[in-house]
N, C-alpha and C positions, 0 to 999 in steps of 0.2 A: 518451556520455550527452549528451542535449540540455541546453543550459545554461539551462533555465527550468523552474521548478516553480510550479504553481498551487495555492494553499492556500485552502480554503473557510473563511472566518472568520465566527463569530458572537460576540457580546459575552457569552460564557459561558466557564466553565472548559474546556469541550470545545473551543471555538474557540481558546483559548490553547494547549491541548495540540497542536492541529494546527499552529499557527504555530511553536511551539517546535521540534517535530520537523522541520518543513520547514527551519527555520533551521539545525539541526544537519546535516541532509543536504546542504543548499546550501553550508554552510561547508566540509564535508569534500570535496565534489565540485566546488567552484568554480562552482556554479549560481546563477542569479538567481531571486528569489522574487517572484511576482505574487500579492499578497494580494487576494482577491476576496470582497466581501460582496454577496450576492444579495438584492435587495429584491423581494418578490412583486409581480407585475404586477396581481394582483387583491386588493390590500390592503384596498380599501374595498368595501362592499356595492354591488351594481349599482343600488340605490335611492339611493345617495349621489352627488350630482353631482360632476363633476371640480372639484378645488380646487387651484389652482396653489400657494397658500401652504402647504397641507398636504404636497404633494409636495416642496416645497423644504425643509420642516421634516424630513421623513423622510430626505432626502438629506444634509442638514447633520448630523443625528444619526449617520447611517451613516459620514460622513467623520470624525466625532469618534471613533467606535469604531475605525476603521481606523488612526487615529493611535496609539491604544492598542496595536493589534496590531503596528504597525511597531516599537514600543519593545521588543517581546519578542525580535525578531530580533537576532543577533549584529551588532556594529557594522560588521564587515567585509563583511557580506553585502549585495549590491545588492538593492534592493526597489522595487516600485511598489505603489500601492494603488488599487483600483478599486471603484466601486459599479456593479452590474449589475442590470437588471430582467429577470425571467423568470417563467414560470408556476411553476417549482419551482427550489429551490436546485441540485439535481443538473443540471437542464437548463442553468442559468446557468453552472455550473462546467465542464460539457463544452464549451459554446460558448467560454468563456474559454480553455480548454486548446487548442482549435483555433486561436483568434485569436493566441495567443502561442506556438504550436508547442511546447507544454509536453511534457516527458517524463513527468511524473507529476501526479496530482491528490492532494492530501493533505487528509484530513478526520479529525475527532475521533470519539471513541466517543459512544454515546448516554448521556444523563444517567442516573445511578444505578449505573454500573458500578463494580466493585471497583478500587482503585488498582492499576495495573500490568496490568490485564486489559482484554479487548475486550468491547464490547457494541454490536452493530450498531443504528444508528438508521435513521430513514427515509431520510435523505440518502445515507448509505453504502449502504444496501440498493438504492436506486434507481440509484446510480452503478455498482454491481456488475452491473446489468442493462443499462446504457446506455453506459458509457464505452468508448472505443476506445483509451485510453492506460492504463497501469498506475495503479491506485488504491492509495494508501498509507493504512493504517488506524492511527491513533495510539491506543495504549492510554490508559486514564484515568490522569491524573497525569503525562503526558509533560512538561508545563510545569515540573515540579519536578525533572526528570531532566537533570542537567548533563553526563552522560557523552557524549563525542564518538563519532562513528561508529567502531566498533571491528572489526566483522566482518560480512560478508554471507553468509547461508546460503541455499541453494536446495534446496527439497524436490523431489527428482528422482524422476519416475515413468517409466512405460513408455508412456504414452499420447501421442497426437499433440500437438505443441506444446512438447515438452521442449527442442528445440533453441533455440526463441525464448526460453524461460525462462532457459536457461543463458547465452545471449548477453546478456540483460538483466542478469543477476546479475554476469557477468564485467565488463560495461561499468561498472556502479556500483562494484564493488570496485576496478577499475583506476583510475577517476576519483578515488575517495576514498583510494587508496593503502592499502587494507586487505586482509587475506586473505579468500579465498573458501572456504566449507565446503559440500560437497555431501552431502546427507542422503538416503538411500533409506528409504522407508517400505514397500517392496514386501513385506517379510516380515510386516508388521503388517496391511496393507490387503488382507486376503484375505476371500473370501466366508464367511459363517457356515456352520459345519459342516465346515470344511476345516482345522481347527486341529490337525493331526497333526504329529508330529516329522518324518516323512518330507517332508511338504509344506513345513515350515519350512526344512528343510535345502536343498531344491531352491530355495525362495524366496531364501534367503541367497546361494546361488551365483549366482542370476540377478541379485540386487541388485548383487553385486560386478561382474558383467559390465556392468550399466547404468552404474555409477559409472566403470568403466574407460573405457567409450565416451564418457562425458561429459567426462572429463579430456582426451581426445584432441582435442576441439574448442576447448579453452581457449587463449588467447593465451600465448605464451612469456613467462616471467618473472613470471607471476601466482602468488603463493603459494596453494596449494590443498590442502585436506584432504578426505577422503571417508570417511564413516561409514555403517554400516547401523544404523538405529534398531531397538530391540527393546522389546517390551512386550506386554501382554495386549490392548491396544487402541491406537488412534491417540492417544487422550488420555494413556494411560499411557506410551506411547513418547515423546511430546513432553515430558511431565513429567520423564522420566528423562534427557533430553538436557541437556548443560550449555549455558547461555545467558550470554553476556558482557554486562555493562553497555554500552549503546551499539550492540548488535547489531540487525540487521534481517533478516527472513526473507522470501524470495520463493516464491510458489507460482503454478502455472499455473491458468488458469480452467478450468471444467468442460468436458469434451468435448462436452457438450450445448449449450454456448454457441454463438450464431451466430458465424460467422467475423469476426474482428477486434473482437469485443465480449466483455465480461467476463460471467462467471456463477460464483458461488462454489460449487464442487463439494462433495460430501459429505465428502471427506477434509479439505479446507481448513476447512470448517465445524466439524468435530470438533477440528481443531488450535486453533481460536480459543478453545475452552473452557480451554485450558491455557497458551497462549502468553503469556509475560511480556514480549514484545518487539514492536515494530511489524511489521505484516504488509503485504507488497506483493503485490497480485494482478495477474498479467500476462496479457493476452489471448493466446489460443492462436496467433494469426497476426498479422502486422504489418499496419498500415494500408496502403492502396494508395500506392505511391510511396516507401515507406520501404526502407532498405537491409537 
């Protein structure tokens, strides 16, 4: 795992959630945190003339907010704070991730979400269409969760990109010294109209084969468990799974996403409705030059 996380901060409870989650991941994995507050480059009307004193005020206020953010991080986690100017927050965070060679971008949920649940806001949605590094979505209330990273779960499917997803999950679990769980949703994620016992039986057998193949590519010494999720729907299957305090789950981006970029697929979108833990969305392919 690359030893740097970029976290998108705003002076809101959602910004605090993102920083708190980044701190727990960084503490477990020995990573460094780059806290980034993006100031819109078009903050004033085009009719308003440039004002150096106004720009200085905005940046001073942003630095005050960043000091508040730094106080949320665990004392042993290395951190820097940055004010960046960009046309959008997502654009500024992607640029910062490239600048710092970050392994992940961490952002909070949209305002109004239930505690412990996800609600995609505009920044997260834009990141999921533009980032070339994994994006970590912090559920509402993450700032109040003191549980350390306890387990990494990877939702394994049969579509292209599974190898990259498993590599990312194994790297995070290894760096944090926690077990890895592989979960197959193959038997649940079936087309409408094919919900028969025979197809379920075939699907379950196929899921076992997928999980066995995934195990074979994992590094020696990593504690790993594999389960086949069951339920009437993706949401039902996710709700039936056990989730530990401090757990994170990784999913691959949609097969429709452009190479090396993210896009939240239909299965992951359905999972978000029931997931009580942070979600990490991983690009299908690695960026050029990565191992």
